[in-house]
N, C-alpha and C positions, 0 to 999 in steps of 0.2 A: 141652654143646651137642649132642653126638651122641645123648645119651639123650633130649633133647627131640625130636630128629628121629624117633627110633624111636617115642616116644609119639605124636607127631603122625601118623605113618604108621598106627599101629594105631587111633587115635581115628577116623580117616576110614573105617576098615573096620568099626568097631563099629556096632551098631544103636543106636537112641535110648536104650533102657534101659541098655545097657552103658556108653554114653557118659555118662549121668547118674551111674552108679556110679563110673566112673573119675574124673569131674570132682570128685565128692565126696571121693574118696581123695586126689586131687591137692591139693585145698583144705585138707584136714585135715593132710596130711603135708608141706605146702609149707615150713613152718618148719624141720622136720628136714632135708628134702632140700636146702634152701637152704644151711644151715650145713654139711652134709656136702659138698655140691657145691663150695662156695667154699673149704672147707678143703682138699679134694683139689686144686683148681686152684692154690691158694697153695703147696702142697707141691711141685707139679710146676713 
């Protein structure tokens, strides 16, 4: 959740081009991040 807050904070500061690139990265890596994030939460 904290990571999402950081991403949201930086997304608001990016310009439109950077925002598009970041969104593309989030969309392509969402599966990996999702499994990693939930795996970490389950361990804690």
